[in-house]
Structure formats: structure tokens, C-alpha cells
VEXVEX-770917 format. One line per field, with one value per residue: x, y, z of N, C-alpha, C, O in turn; residue in one letter; residue number from 1. Coordinates in steps of 0.05 Angstrom, whole numbers. Layout:
residues N
n.px	c(X:...)
n.py	c(Y:...)
n.pz	c(Z:...)
ca.px	c(X:...)
ca.py	c(Y:...)
ca.pz	c(Z:...)
c.px	c(X:...)
c.py	c(Y:...)
c.pz	c(Z:...)
o.px	c(X:...)
o.py	c(Y:...)
o.pz	c(Z:...)
rest	c(A:...)
nr	c(NUM:...)
END
This chain:
residues 317
n.px	c(8006:8023:7984:7962:7932:7881:7885:7857:7842:7885:7913:7977:8007:7982:8014:8066:8062:8037:8097:8131:8108:8118:8177:8184:8177:8217:8264:8308:8335:8304:8272:8219:8197:8159:8120:8070:8029:8011:7964:7955:8003:8003:8029:8008:8003:8058:8071:8038:8055:8110:8132:8170:8202:8187:8180:8146:8151:8118:8093:8148:8186:8241:8270:8257:8287:8340:8339:8337:8383:8419:8406:8424:8475:8484:8473:8420:8363:8338:8265:8234:8171:8125:8082:8096:8109:8124:8169:8205:8208:8202:8246:8296:8349:8366:8364:8404:8446:8453:8436:8450:8500:8526:8526:8488:8447:8391:8324:8277:8208:8160:8091:8029:8044:8049:8001:7954:7939:7904:7844:7869:7899:7948:7988:8002:8010:8062:8103:8156:8190:8219:8262:8289:8305:8341:8379:8416:8478:8490:8431:8386:8331:8266:8199:8141:8098:8052:8005:8034:8080:8099:8102:8143:8188:8196:8215:8258:8293:8310:8353:8386:8440:8452:8430:8361:8303:8238:8170:8103:8037:7970:7917:7872:7894:7903:7924:7967:8017:8063:8052:8102:8137:8207:8244:8284:8331:8348:8337:8301:8235:8207:8147:8116:8131:8150:8151:8144:8148:8175:8148:8165:8153:8133:8111:8045:8034:8049:8003:7968:8001:7998:7947:7943:7983:7951:7908:7939:7957:7909:7901:7945:7994:8053:8076:8124:8132:8155:8168:8201:8219:8255:8283:8341:8393:8388:8362:8400:8412:8367:8330:8366:8376:8310:8300:8335:8309:8259:8271:8246:8217:8167:8161:8129:8100:8079:8095:8131:8145:8204:8260:8254:8234:8227:8267:8316:8314:8325:8378:8404:8397:8418:8471:8482:8448:8413:8345:8275:8234:8178:8143:8099:8073:8071:8065:8110:8079:8037:7997:7923:7860:7822:7790:7831:7824:7804:7844:7883:7863:7851:7911:7934:7948:7940:7921:7904:7928:7982:7973:7963:8014:8049:8028:8046:8108:8117:8112:8153:8195)
n.py	c(6759:6785:6822:6807:6841:6824:6866:6867:6828:6802:6779:6754:6762:6804:6837:6834:6856:6910:6928:6921:6960:7009:6998:7005:7061:7084:7058:7057:7017:6965:6919:6882:6812:6768:6708:6700:6713:6758:6782:6749:6755:6802:6845:6885:6946:6956:6947:6982:7033:7031:7011:7001:6971:6923:6860:6810:6748:6702:6634:6602:6599:6574:6606:6657:6659:6652:6698:6738:6734:6750:6796:6820:6833:6882:6914:6918:6906:6847:6826:6763:6732:6679:6627:6586:6531:6531:6565:6548:6482:6473:6500:6491:6473:6515:6561:6545:6541:6587:6623:6612:6588:6624:6671:6715:6775:6759:6765:6715:6709:6681:6666:6630:6584:6530:6484:6517:6542:6511:6495:6481:6433:6382:6380:6433:6455:6464:6433:6427:6468:6503:6473:6462:6511:6524:6492:6506:6541:6603:6622:6664:6650:6670:6670:6700:6724:6757:6805:6854:6846:6818:6859:6894:6856:6852:6903:6904:6870:6892:6921:6880:6846:6794:6726:6710:6678:6690:6670:6668:6672:6656:6657:6697:6722:6732:6795:6821:6837:6902:6962:6994:6961:6941:6910:6857:6819:6747:6761:6739:6754:6766:6746:6729:6725:6668:6611:6563:6529:6536:6557:6559:6589:6597:6635:6626:6597:6630:6666:6620:6599:6645:6645:6593:6595:6634:6602:6563:6594:6594:6542:6543:6541:6568:6599:6618:6657:6656:6687:6662:6690:6690:6637:6616:6664:6624:6648:6633:6645:6669:6631:6596:6620:6629:6568:6563:6574:6547:6502:6459:6451:6469:6468:6499:6497:6511:6468:6408:6356:6342:6375:6424:6487:6461:6414:6450:6475:6428:6416:6462:6452:6400:6414:6449:6444:6401:6382:6368:6363:6378:6371:6409:6402:6382:6311:6282:6274:6291:6346:6354:6372:6424:6467:6524:6519:6472:6440:6457:6440:6384:6361:6380:6427:6475:6521:6489:6440:6455:6464:6412:6391:6416:6403:6350:6355:6377:6339:6316:6335)
n.pz	c(6496:6434:6389:6321:6269:6216:6163:6113:6074:6022:5960:5958:5907:5883:5916:5901:5845:5859:5882:5837:5807:5830:5833:5774:5771:5808:5790:5736:5712:5721:5697:5662:5652:5619:5619:5587:5623:5643:5670:5711:5735:5755:5722:5696:5706:5706:5651:5627:5639:5630:5580:5541:5573:5583:5568:5531:5529:5520:5514:5529:5571:5586:5546:5565:5609:5593:5567:5601:5636:5600:5595:5646:5631:5607:5657:5669:5714:5715:5725:5726:5708:5721:5727:5793:5780:5725:5735:5761:5761:5703:5678:5707:5683:5658:5693:5726:5696:5675:5702:5760:5766:5730:5769:5751:5761:5767:5780:5797:5801:5826:5821:5840:5875:5908:5946:5943:5901:5876:5847:5795:5808:5816:5773:5773:5822:5849:5897:5909:5895:5930:5950:5905:5893:5936:5934:5899:5890:5920:5911:5930:5973:5982:6009:6018:6062:6063:6027:6042:6052:6010:5974:5994:5999:5939:5925:5961:5933:5888:5902:5918:5901:5856:5842:5850:5885:5885:5922:5920:5924:5893:5926:5962:6025:6088:6105:6150:6160:6178:6140:6135:6153:6151:6106:6109:6075:6100:6144:6202:6232:6293:6320:6356:6424:6469:6513:6512:6464:6391:6346:6275:6222:6149:6094:6074:6117:6166:6181:6198:6243:6279:6291:6311:6353:6383:6401:6431:6476:6505:6522:6556:6540:6516:6463:6418:6358:6294:6237:6185:6129:6089:6067:6044:6048:6113:6177:6220:6274:6298:6297:6340:6382:6398:6412:6455:6493:6487:6473:6441:6372:6316:6251:6198:6132:6067:6033:6003:6054:6044:6030:6044:6081:6139:6131:6135:6179:6210:6195:6222:6276:6285:6275:6309:6364:6378:6383:6392:6338:6304:6244:6196:6138:6065:6061:6028:5979:5922:5901:5892:5852:5883:5925:5956:6015:6027:6006:6042:6093:6084:6072:6116:6140:6167:6220:6254:6252:6262:6318:6341:6321:6360:6408:6409:6401:6449:6488:6476:6494)
ca.px	c(8012:8017:7957:7964:7901:7883:7876:7839:7852:7898:7931:8004:8014:7981:8030:8089:8048:8049:8127:8134:8095:8132:8200:8187:8179:8240:8294:8299:8343:8296:8258:8199:8195:8130:8115:8043:8021:8009:7939:7968:8023:8000:8050:7993:8013:8087:8071:8025:8072:8140:8127:8198:8218:8170:8187:8132:8163:8105:8102:8175:8200:8274:8284:8259:8308:8364:8340:8343:8408:8430:8396:8440:8502:8481:8464:8398:8356:8314:8247:8221:8147:8106:8072:8121:8119:8145:8188:8230:8216:8207:8271:8318:8376:8374:8370:8428:8472:8453:8433:8460:8530:8545:8521:8473:8426:8364:8310:8256:8187:8136:8067:8012:8056:8035:7968:7934:7936:7872:7827:7888:7912:7971:8007:8013:8020:8086:8113:8190:8208:8240:8283:8302:8320:8356:8409:8430:8498:8490:8411:8369:8306:8243:8178:8131:8067:8023:8012:8054:8115:8111:8113:8164:8208:8202:8231:8284:8307:8320:8380:8403:8452:8452:8404:8340:8277:8212:8158:8085:8012:7946:7893:7861:7902:7901:7948:7972:8048:8057:8063:8123:8162:8229:8246:8311:8336:8355:8335:8276:8220:8196:8123:8099:8152:8140:8173:8141:8151:8180:8136:8181:8135:8136:8089:8013:8025:8052:7984:7961:8021:7988:7919:7953:7987:7922:7897:7956:7950:7883:7910:7968:8017:8062:8086:8139:8121:8178:8168:8227:8217:8280:8295:8366:8409:8372:8371:8405:8418:8347:8324:8379:8358:8284:8310:8355:8290:8232:8275:8226:8207:8150:8159:8105:8103:8066:8115:8137:8162:8227:8271:8237:8240:8236:8298:8335:8320:8332:8403:8412:8392:8432:8497:8488:8432:8392:8320:8256:8224:8155:8139:8076:8081:8062:8080:8115:8063:8030:7966:7899:7840:7801:7789:7853:7809:7796:7865:7899:7853:7865:7937:7940:7969:7925:7926:7900:7949:8002:7964:7966:8041:8058:8021:8065:8130:8118:8113:8179:8220)
ca.py	c(6757:6806:6809:6814:6837:6828:6893:6871:6802:6805:6763:6762:6765:6834:6852:6833:6879:6934:6930:6925:6988:7020:6997:7015:7093:7089:7048:7058:6992:6950:6906:6853:6790:6751:6684:6700:6711:6788:6789:6729:6761:6836:6861:6902:6973:6961:6941:7009:7053:7029:6991:6995:6954:6903:6843:6788:6725:6684:6608:6596:6602:6573:6630:6679:6657:6662:6729:6753:6724:6770:6833:6836:6843:6909:6925:6915:6892:6830:6808:6745:6721:6662:6611:6575:6511:6542:6587:6528:6455:6471:6513:6488:6473:6542:6571:6532:6542:6612:6646:6612:6585:6650:6689:6733:6786:6755:6757:6693:6714:6659:6663:6601:6566:6508:6473:6543:6550:6506:6481:6476:6413:6369:6384:6458:6459:6451:6433:6423:6486:6514:6449:6464:6536:6534:6471:6526:6557:6630:6626:6672:6643:6684:6662:6719:6714:6770:6828:6879:6831:6809:6879:6899:6841:6858:6925:6898:6852:6909:6929:6860:6834:6765:6711:6706:6666:6699:6656:6675:6657:6670:6662:6721:6716:6755:6819:6833:6853:6933:6966:7003:6944:6943:6881:6857:6792:6736:6769:6725:6774:6752:6759:6728:6714:6648:6601:6526:6519:6546:6552:6571:6591:6615:6636:6627:6586:6648:6673:6601:6596:6668:6635:6570:6612:6641:6574:6546:6606:6590:6517:6548:6538:6592:6591:6632:6649:6672:6686:6664:6694:6679:6613:6618:6655:6627:6667:6616:6655:6677:6598:6581:6637:6614:6540:6562:6574:6529:6469:6440:6468:6464:6487:6498:6508:6498:6455:6383:6361:6341:6397:6459:6501:6446:6401:6467:6479:6405:6416:6482:6438:6379:6420:6468:6450:6381:6389:6356:6377:6370:6383:6415:6400:6362:6290:6270:6276:6312:6351:6354:6394:6427:6503:6529:6519:6442:6427:6456:6424:6357:6359:6391:6457:6497:6519:6460:6419:6470:6455:6382:6394:6432:6384:6322:6360:6386:6319:6298:6350)
ca.pz	c(6467:6413:6379:6296:6262:6191:6153:6089:6057:5992:5944:5957:5885:5885:5928:5875:5829:5869:5884:5808:5795:5847:5816:5749:5781:5818:5783:5707:5703:5730:5670:5667:5635:5624:5603:5575:5644:5648:5691:5738:5752:5764:5709:5682:5709:5693:5623:5614:5646:5622:5550:5533:5596:5589:5550:5532:5517:5502:5528:5527:5602:5586:5533:5580:5631:5577:5557:5626:5648:5582:5601:5665:5620:5603:5677:5673:5734:5708:5746:5710:5723:5715:5753:5808:5767:5702:5740:5771:5744:5675:5667:5724:5673:5650:5716:5742:5680:5655:5725:5784:5755:5718:5783:5744:5772:5758:5800:5790:5814:5821:5827:5844:5883:5927:5942:5947:5874:5885:5828:5779:5813:5817:5752:5768:5848:5857:5924:5912:5884:5955:5957:5877:5889:5963:5928:5877:5904:5914:5904:5952:5970:5993:6008:6039:6083:6059:6009:6049:6056:5988:5962:6004:5981:5912:5931:5968:5914:5864:5915:5927:5883:5862:5832:5877:5878:5906:5913:5930:5919:5880:5940:5979:6045:6111:6108:6179:6175:6175:6110:6132:6158:6133:6092:6112:6065:6112:6179:6209:6245:6320:6315:6389:6447:6481:6528:6514:6438:6377:6317:6259:6198:6124:6072:6078:6143:6179:6195:6215:6263:6293:6305:6331:6381:6408:6412:6445:6495:6515:6536:6577:6527:6508:6436:6403:6326:6281:6205:6159:6099:6076:6065:6048:6074:6134:6197:6240:6299:6307:6310:6359:6405:6411:6418:6479:6510:6488:6477:6417:6349:6298:6226:6183:6106:6045:6012:6010:6073:6040:6023:6052:6111:6160:6133:6128:6205:6221:6199:6239:6302:6284:6277:6339:6391:6378:6394:6381:6323:6293:6215:6186:6108:6050:6066:6004:5961:5901:5910:5876:5850:5904:5935:5978:6038:6024:6007:6070:6109:6079:6074:6148:6132:6180:6251:6277:6244:6282:6347:6343:6323:6384:6428:6399:6401:6473:6498:6469:6515)
c.px	c(8004:8001:7967:7932:7899:7869:7860:7851:7856:7906:7957:8016:8006:8009:8058:8082:8053:8073:8140:8131:8113:8163:8202:8190:8205:8266:8294:8315:8326:8275:8243:8196:8174:8130:8081:8025:8008:7990:7953:7983:8023:8020:8033:8000:8045:8086:8061:8046:8103:8143:8153:8217:8207:8177:8159:8138:8147:8111:8125:8190:8230:8281:8278:8273:8330:8363:8344:8373:8422:8427:8420:8468:8499:8477:8434:8387:8331:8294:8227:8200:8126:8096:8094:8128:8134:8166:8213:8229:8224:8234:8295:8348:8387:8377:8396:8448:8480:8451:8448:8497:8544:8538:8508:8444:8398:8343:8278:8229:8163:8113:8054:8032:8041:8011:7948:7925:7907:7867:7845:7901:7939:7996:8017:8014:8046:8091:8141:8202:8230:8265:8302:8317:8342:8383:8422:8454:8493:8462:8396:8340:8283:8217:8160:8102:8047:8032:8033:8079:8121:8120:8142:8191:8218:8222:8258:8303:8325:8347:8393:8415:8462:8426:8387:8316:8257:8189:8128:8064:7978:7920:7893:7875:7894:7927:7951:8004:8042:8066:8088:8144:8182:8233:8278:8316:8356:8362:8306:8261:8200:8172:8109:8125:8131:8160:8170:8154:8158:8164:8145:8161:8139:8119:8057:8015:8033:8027:7967:7972:8008:7964:7929:7961:7968:7908:7912:7956:7931:7885:7927:7994:8023:8083:8099:8136:8143:8172:8188:8209:8235:8289:8322:8371:8387:8380:8373:8410:8391:8331:8341:8378:8334:8294:8320:8330:8267:8243:8264:8217:8188:8156:8139:8107:8088:8082:8117:8159:8199:8239:8270:8245:8248:8261:8318:8336:8328:8368:8417:8414:8413:8462:8501:8471:8408:8370:8297:8238:8203:8148:8112:8078:8068:8078:8089:8090:8050:8002:7941:7878:7823:7806:7819:7845:7800:7816:7881:7888:7859:7892:7951:7956:7953:7935:7917:7919:7979:7998:7971:8005:8055:8056:8039:8091:8133:8124:8140:8204:8231)
c.py	c(6778:6805:6824:6820:6845:6852:6893:6841:6812:6781:6769:6766:6799:6850:6857:6855:6904:6944:6934:6949:7009:7024:7007:7045:7099:7079:7041:7026:6972:6937:6883:6838:6773:6730:6683:6701:6737:6792:6769:6740:6790:6850:6883:6935:6980:6963:6971:7031:7052:7007:6983:6977:6938:6881:6814:6774:6703:6662:6595:6608:6601:6598:6653:6679:6667:6687:6754:6754:6747:6793:6843:6841:6872:6927:6933:6894:6869:6816:6790:6738:6704:6645:6593:6548:6511:6554:6568:6503:6459:6484:6512:6485:6506:6563:6559:6536:6580:6633:6638:6609:6611:6676:6714:6745:6784:6753:6740:6699:6696:6660:6637:6579:6551:6498:6496:6552:6537:6484:6466:6448:6404:6381:6411:6472:6448:6456:6426:6445:6506:6499:6457:6488:6536:6511:6488:6541:6583:6639:6640:6658:6656:6672:6678:6707:6733:6792:6849:6867:6824:6836:6892:6877:6842:6883:6920:6880:6868:6921:6905:6854:6809:6754:6707:6694:6678:6691:6667:6668:6676:6674:6687:6706:6737:6773:6834:6847:6884:6934:6977:6984:6939:6910:6873:6822:6780:6744:6755:6748:6755:6763:6757:6718:6695:6637:6576:6520:6539:6543:6573:6572:6605:6612:6636:6615:6604:6654:6653:6593:6619:6655:6613:6583:6622:6617:6558:6560:6599:6556:6519:6539:6561:6588:6612:6629:6663:6670:6683:6666:6688:6651:6602:6648:6647:6637:6644:6620:6659:6644:6585:6592:6633:6589:6543:6566:6561:6507:6453:6467:6452:6478:6483:6512:6491:6486:6428:6378:6347:6365:6425:6463:6480:6426:6432:6474:6455:6409:6436:6464:6417:6386:6434:6458:6426:6389:6374:6371:6359:6388:6384:6422:6381:6336:6273:6262:6297:6321:6342:6368:6397:6463:6498:6520:6486:6430:6426:6440:6390:6346:6371:6406:6481:6502:6503:6444:6430:6464:6430:6375:6395:6416:6358:6334:6364:6360:6299:6311:6331)
c.pz	c(6452:6396:6349:6286:6230:6183:6130:6077:6028:5987:5946:5922:5874:5895:5912:5853:5832:5879:5853:5797:5807:5839:5790:5752:5789:5806:5750:5696:5706:5701:5677:5644:5639:5612:5595:5600:5654:5675:5715:5754:5764:5747:5698:5682:5697:5658:5617:5615:5635:5599:5546:5548:5600:5565:5549:5518:5513:5523:5523:5553:5597:5565:5551:5605:5621:5571:5582:5635:5616:5593:5627:5660:5617:5629:5683:5707:5725:5726:5721:5724:5704:5737:5765:5792:5745:5712:5751:5754:5719:5663:5685:5704:5671:5678:5729:5722:5678:5683:5752:5784:5751:5736:5770:5757:5767:5786:5794:5806:5810:5836:5833:5857:5908:5927:5940:5923:5866:5863:5803:5784:5813:5805:5763:5799:5851:5883:5927:5904:5903:5957:5929:5885:5910:5954:5908:5895:5898:5909:5928:5945:5986:5993:6029:6043:6071:6036:6018:6054:6027:5972:5973:6001:5956:5908:5932:5950:5895:5876:5919:5901:5879:5849:5856:5865:5892:5899:5934:5921:5903:5902:5952:6009:6067:6108:6132:6178:6173:6149:6114:6141:6146:6127:6091:6095:6091:6143:6178:6225:6268:6318:6343:6403:6463:6496:6524:6486:6419:6351:6289:6225:6174:6106:6084:6102:6165:6194:6216:6242:6289:6310:6321:6356:6396:6422:6429:6473:6512:6528:6550:6567:6508:6484:6422:6372:6313:6248:6192:6134:6082:6083:6068:6033:6099:6154:6224:6273:6313:6319:6330:6386:6421:6420:6444:6495:6513:6482:6458:6399:6332:6275:6210:6152:6090:6018:6020:6037:6067:6024:6027:6080:6128:6162:6142:6168:6227:6218:6214:6266:6303:6292:6298:6368:6380:6398:6382:6360:6309:6261:6205:6155:6092:6058:6045:5981:5938:5912:5896:5879:5878:5913:5958:6002:6043:6029:6030:6090:6112:6085:6105:6150:6148:6206:6268:6274:6266:6312:6350:6343:6351:6406:6428:6412:6438:6491:6496:6480:6526)
o.px	c(7983:8000:7976:7913:7910:7846:7848:7875:7841:7908:7963:8038:8021:8021:8070:8100:8066:8073:8159:8147:8121:8173:8223:8205:8216:8287:8282:8307:8333:8265:8250:8193:8170:8143:8070:8004:7995:7999:7961:7981:8039:8028:8046:8003:8053:8100:8076:8054:8117:8158:8160:8239:8210:8179:8157:8134:8158:8126:8123:8206:8245:8301:8296:8272:8342:8384:8351:8384:8442:8446:8432:8484:8517:8478:8426:8399:8307:8301:8211:8202:8116:8101:8110:8152:8154:8186:8237:8246:8246:8242:8313:8368:8407:8394:8405:8471:8501:8463:8458:8514:8565:8541:8517:8424:8383:8348:8258:8231:8148:8113:8070:8032:8024:7997:7924:7907:7889:7879:7839:7914:7955:8017:8041:8018:8050:8087:8150:8227:8248:8286:8327:8341:8362:8404:8445:8446:8491:8460:8392:8330:8284:8213:8161:8089:8024:8055:8047:8098:8144:8141:8160:8213:8241:8241:8276:8327:8347:8362:8416:8403:8478:8405:8396:8309:8259:8181:8130:8068:7970:7904:7913:7869:7880:7949:7941:8011:8020:8081:8103:8168:8177:8227:8294:8303:8375:8380:8291:8277:8184:8171:8096:8140:8108:8182:8189:8173:8151:8170:8135:8159:8150:8110:8051:7995:8025:8027:7957:7958:8009:7963:7925:7947:7967:7900:7901:7955:7936:7867:7931:8012:8009:8104:8084:8138:8148:8172:8198:8193:8229:8301:8329:8359:8369:8405:8357:8412:8389:8324:8333:8378:8333:8297:8313:8335:8254:8228:8273:8212:8188:8157:8130:8113:8082:8082:8106:8180:8215:8226:8282:8258:8272:8273:8337:8357:8335:8382:8441:8436:8427:8476:8524:8479:8385:8372:8301:8229:8205:8147:8099:8084:8054:8102:8078:8090:8056:7987:7942:7873:7813:7825:7826:7864:7790:7818:7892:7903:7868:7895:7975:7977:7956:7954:7921:7928:7991:8017:7990:8018:8069:8074:8045:8097:8151:8141:8146:8227:8250)
o.py	c(6789:6784:6847:6806:6865:6858:6914:6840:6825:6763:6790:6776:6813:6868:6879:6870:6919:6968:6950:6959:7026:7046:7018:7057:7119:7090:7021:7015:6954:6955:6866:6848:6763:6730:6662:6689:6735:6801:6778:6740:6798:6871:6901:6948:6999:6978:6985:7044:7072:6987:6960:6969:6929:6890:6799:6778:6683:6664:6574:6627:6621:6611:6670:6697:6685:6700:6777:6775:6761:6807:6865:6850:6885:6952:6950:6876:6875:6797:6800:6736:6710:6649:6584:6541:6496:6554:6575:6500:6453:6479:6528:6497:6517:6581:6573:6535:6593:6654:6656:6622:6619:6698:6735:6732:6803:6741:6753:6690:6698:6655:6618:6557:6561:6502:6491:6569:6549:6464:6444:6439:6423:6389:6413:6496:6424:6478:6419:6445:6520:6509:6457:6487:6548:6514:6480:6554:6590:6663:6625:6654:6648:6661:6674:6690:6725:6797:6860:6881:6823:6836:6899:6887:6836:6884:6926:6877:6861:6931:6909:6857:6800:6767:6702:6697:6676:6697:6672:6651:6699:6692:6700:6683:6756:6763:6856:6865:6892:6919:6970:6989:6930:6890:6881:6803:6793:6738:6758:6765:6737:6787:6775:6702:6699:6646:6561:6505:6562:6525:6595:6553:6627:6589:6647:6621:6596:6649:6659:6584:6613:6654:6614:6581:6619:6614:6539:6546:6598:6549:6498:6532:6571:6576:6627:6607:6686:6648:6704:6650:6682:6646:6585:6655:6664:6637:6639:6603:6654:6638:6563:6579:6633:6591:6524:6560:6561:6488:6431:6490:6427:6503:6460:6536:6467:6491:6422:6389:6345:6374:6444:6448:6477:6421:6428:6477:6459:6404:6431:6462:6417:6374:6432:6464:6434:6399:6368:6393:6335:6412:6362:6444:6364:6338:6252:6241:6321:6308:6319:6377:6378:6478:6478:6510:6479:6414:6406:6427:6376:6326:6369:6403:6505:6490:6501:6433:6415:6460:6427:6360:6378:6412:6347:6325:6353:6362:6278:6303:6335)
o.pz	c(6455:6384:6349:6293:6220:6192:6123:6071:6014:6003:5936:5920:5860:5884:5910:5845:5818:5884:5850:5781:5792:5837:5783:5736:5779:5811:5740:5676:5691:5686:5694:5621:5661:5590:5599:5598:5674:5696:5736:5779:5781:5758:5688:5661:5684:5644:5603:5596:5633:5603:5548:5540:5623:5542:5569:5494:5504:5543:5510:5552:5600:5572:5552:5621:5631:5569:5580:5641:5624:5600:5628:5677:5627:5627:5699:5719:5729:5741:5704:5748:5683:5761:5749:5791:5742:5698:5749:5735:5710:5640:5682:5713:5680:5679:5748:5731:5678:5685:5765:5797:5761:5727:5778:5762:5764:5807:5786:5829:5791:5860:5833:5847:5924:5907:5934:5922:5854:5859:5794:5765:5810:5816:5764:5801:5855:5894:5949:5904:5895:5965:5930:5885:5903:5965:5902:5915:5875:5903:5948:5923:6010:5972:6053:6032:6069:6029:6001:6059:6019:5960:5957:6000:5949:5893:5917:5956:5887:5860:5925:5880:5895:5845:5878:5842:5917:5877:5958:5903:5905:5897:5952:6016:6063:6110:6135:6193:6166:6137:6095:6137:6124:6141:6074:6105:6101:6159:6159:6232:6262:6314:6353:6391:6469:6497:6531:6486:6426:6336:6283:6210:6177:6100:6105:6116:6187:6219:6237:6260:6313:6335:6345:6377:6421:6445:6441:6493:6536:6544:6563:6581:6491:6487:6411:6361:6322:6238:6185:6123:6059:6104:6084:6012:6104:6157:6241:6291:6337:6342:6338:6408:6445:6444:6458:6518:6534:6486:6457:6405:6332:6278:6210:6149:6094:5994:6041:6040:6086:6006:6016:6095:6134:6182:6157:6180:6251:6237:6219:6275:6324:6308:6308:6390:6375:6420:6359:6368:6303:6259:6203:6147:6103:6061:6042:5968:5940:5927:5887:5901:5891:5906:5970:6014:6065:6047:6039:6105:6130:6100:6113:6162:6141:6215:6292:6294:6281:6328:6366:6358:6361:6422:6449:6433:6451:6509:6507:6476:6542)
rest	c(M:K:K:Y:T:N:T:G:S:K:D:T:R:S:G:F:G:A:G:M:T:E:L:G:Q:K:N:E:N:V:V:A:L:C:A:D:L:I:G:S:L:K:F:D:D:F:K:K:N:H:P:E:R:F:F:Q:I:G:I:A:E:A:N:M:I:G:I:A:A:G:L:T:I:G:G:K:I:P:F:T:G:T:F:A:N:F:S:T:G:R:V:Y:D:Q:I:R:Q:S:V:A:Y:S:D:K:N:V:K:I:C:A:S:H:A:G:L:T:L:G:E:D:G:A:T:H:Q:I:L:E:D:I:G:L:M:K:M:L:P:G:M:T:V:I:N:T:C:D:Y:N:Q:T:K:A:A:T:L:A:L:A:D:H:H:G:P:A:Y:L:R:F:G:R:P:V:V:A:N:F:T:P:A:D:E:P:F:V:I:G:K:A:I:L:L:N:E:G:T:D:V:T:I:V:A:T:G:H:L:V:W:E:A:L:I:A:A:E:A:L:E:A:K:G:I:S:A:E:V:I:N:I:H:T:I:K:P:L:D:E:E:A:I:L:K:S:L:A:K:T:K:C:V:V:T:A:E:E:H:N:I:L:G:G:L:G:E:S:V:S:R:V:L:A:L:N:N:P:A:P:Q:E:F:V:A:V:N:D:S:F:G:E:S:G:T:P:E:Q:L:M:E:K:Y:K:L:N:N:Q:A:I:V:E:A:V:E:R:V:I:K:R:K)
nr	c(1:2:3:4:5:6:7:8:9:10:11:12:13:14:15:16:17:18:19:20:21:22:23:24:25:26:27:28:29:30:31:32:33:34:35:36:37:38:39:40:41:42:43:44:45:46:47:48:49:50:51:52:53:54:55:56:57:58:59:60:61:62:63:64:65:66:67:68:69:70:71:72:73:74:75:76:77:78:79:80:81:82:83:84:85:86:87:88:89:90:91:92:93:94:95:96:97:98:99:100:101:102:103:104:105:106:107:108:109:110:111:112:113:114:115:116:117:118:119:120:121:122:123:124:125:126:127:128:129:130:131:132:133:134:135:136:137:138:139:140:141:142:143:144:145:146:147:148:149:150:151:152:153:154:155:156:157:158:159:160:161:162:163:164:165:166:167:168:169:170:171:172:173:174:175:176:177:178:179:180:181:182:183:184:185:186:187:188:189:190:191:192:193:194:195:196:197:198:199:200:201:202:203:204:205:206:207:208:209:210:211:212:213:214:215:216:217:218:219:220:221:222:223:224:225:226:227:228:229:230:231:232:233:234:235:236:237:238:239:240:241:242:243:244:245:246:247:248:249:250:251:252:253:254:255:256:257:258:259:260:261:262:263:264:265:266:267:268:269:270:271:272:273:274:275:276:277:278:279:280:281:282:283:284:285:286:287:288:289:290:291:292:293:294:295:296:297:298:299:300:301:302:303:304:305:306:307:308:309:310:311:312:313:314:315:316:317)
END
């Protein structure tokens, strides 16, 4: 089993900030828009170095999306930034009509996604955003796993034409992917080869999947771990290739069980190669206030939950 090392825990939103700083220097068409959350989205350096390309919209998220759509007409590449709840649910109509339907080159960048937002509670812990965004025709949906990958995804989106949603978070998490690893939109990354079960994970659950794979190895279970950073377009080939070996799959995500990665994988299996599947996800409920660690344990979104799901799905083969 290939071992991955945490090179120093960091928050994924800081990876976005680092990517924006680099884009500001490399691409004069990149502009940034923020809904009164400069510090939370790590826009500080971009604003300082490129004030003429930074727009503070205030607490007016719908207006921010409309302005971003308009900026694309002049050839600009707008990156909007606010919390995931405000980036999607609050402005869904504007995204649908002004960005997706109009095929505008807007990059909707969302921090503080999922339960790991923590103490702010259920009203801010959006768990439906992947589902909302993946249903929009032409929308690319990316959910990164660590600092390095979030930075790489931010850079890649500037070269990708079309509407896109980039999801990341607030908590400090393991930073384990190589800093120089290419980020290819729509291309899954095989982290660990295995023969008994496929674990398909996204976002913060990727590191938990790797920890689970080590625990499973100690139990004599060989787990293949795939990092699905792009929910849409989904790398169906990678999933089916793995399932041809293992014959069963566990999907793991910090999202509602309805509408997320797990359902996308289920569709692939149903159309191509039906196989037993278990889901590690929030079971159709809202979150609550607590530390990220407390919430991930209570809602069964950690490595132990993945191990238990693997043990269940193997019995169904």
C-alpha cells in the first residue's frame, strides 16, 4: 500500500487564496468578487496587489453573480467568493439564469462547505450544494481534498472555459497531495491500488479514506482508494475500471446522501455494471453546532465509518 504523509495541516480555503494570488500575477483577465468576506475567503493578497481587479460587493450575493456574469462579456474571468451556503442556495436563480443557462465563464468559489463549518450550525452548513450545482447543465463541479489540490484546482479553472463551482472548507485538514501534482478537471486520481473493495471519496473524506484503507489492510482487506475531486464531469472510466476488479464500492462525502457523489456513482453502476454500494454521507438531515471533529463523528463521516461501510459492502458481494 502506498503511504501518504501529512506534510503539514492547512485549511483548504488558504489553498484557494494562494491560487488567487498566483493567478493575479499570471493572468490579467482574472478578477475577484467578494460578498463582504475577504478574510474568510483569503482574498487579502489579491486585493492588496490588484485593487483595480477586486470588487467588494457587500452582502449582496445575487448582485455579485449578476456582476460576474456581466464581466465575462468583456473577456474577464471572474472568481466569486463567499460561504458555500450563500454561493449556491441563496443565489440559485441567478446562477441558473445568468451563468449556467447563459454559459458564462464564471467561477463560483465556495468556502465553509459541509458540517466542518462547525460551530456556526445548520443554517450555514450547506449539505445540498453539490446536488444543486451538478444538476445545472454545463456546470463543472469540483470538491478538493487539501490545500495543495485546492490551489491547483483554482489555477486550472482559470484555463477552463465555462461555468464552474469550486467547493472547499474552513477547518485545518491534512495536506498530503504533492504540491506539483497536475490538476486535470474530470480526471480521478488513484491513490491506492486494491482488490477487495473500491473506496471513492471526495473532499475532506479522501484523507479519512486513506486512514481507513490502512486499518482495512491490517484486517486483511485490500482497499482501492480513488480521489474524485471532480464530481461533474465524473470520471466514469476510472470507477468502472476499479469495480471490474473489486466488485463493490463505498462512496464517502461530506454532503447529503441525496444528490451528491454517491448518487452519481450509483447512476454509473446502474447503467454499466451494477454492484453493491454503501454510502458514507449525511443521512438526509441538517447539521448542528459543534466542533468539526464532533460533527464528523456524530454523523459518521470519518475513517471508522468508512471501515464499517466496507465491511458491510463486502458481505453483499
